[in-house]
Structure formats: C-alpha cells, structure tokens
N, C-alpha and C positions, 0 to 999 in steps of 0.2 A: 495462413502464415505458418511456416514451419519453425519450430524451435527445438532446442536440445533440452530434454527433460532433466538430464543429469546436470547440466549447467545451471538450470533453474533450481534444482535441489541444493546444489553447492551454494548458490547465491542466497537461498533461504537459510541455510546453515550459518553462513557468514552474518546474515542479519540477526539471527538468533543470538549468536555469540557477541556481536558488537552492540546490539541494541536491547538485548534481553527480551526479545519478543517470544511469545508462545509459538509453537510450531505452526498451527493453522494461520496465525497472523503473518508469520514470516513467509509462508508459502503464498499467501495472497499478495503481499507487498512484492515479493520476487516476481510474481506473475505480472503485476502492474509495471514493474521496471523492465521486464523482458519484452513486453508488448509496447513499451514506450507510451503508456497512457498519460493523459494530461493530469489526471487526478484519480484518487481512490475515494469512493463514497462509502461511509460507514457511520454508525452511531456509537462506535467504541471510542470514547474520549481518550483512552490511553494511546491510541494510534496517532493522535494529533501531535504527540510530543516529539515524534521523529522528524527528520528533515530529508529523508531519502526520497520522498515523493510528496506531492501536494495532497493532503488529506482533507476531505470535506465531510462535515457532518450534514445530516439532512437539513438542519436549520441554516447552515452555510449555503447550501444549494438553493434553498427557498429564497434566501436573501439575494443571491446572485441573479436568480431568474426573475424574481418579482421586484427587485430593487428596493426592498423595504429596509 
C-alpha cells in the first residue's frame, strides 16, 4: 500500500496540536489512521484517552480473544 509520508506527518502534527500527544505517539496514531487499522494495540494508558482510533491495551486484547 502506498501512502504519502508528508500527509502522514501533517496528520501527526495535527494530532499533536489537538490532542497533546508526544511526537512518537502522534506518528503511530497517524499511521494507524492512514492505514485504516481497526485498532491500535499499546500498553500506554494515556493513549486510551483519545477517540481518534480504537485503542486496546494488552489486557483488553486478552479479554476480547479469551472472552474473560
């Protein structure tokens, strides 16, 4: 899949400004949005606060997979 790196960088900058994300986090979320992923898997609880993308922690994933 081809994508525009400049557009992704701009999207990351917008996320940084709007959501107060750190640059690495903003780049990861911008990548998730660009590639239209269903969810973003992380153990960073701070990222769960946003609503731009569905964010799953490892415990959330285990719950979904195992049904616990």
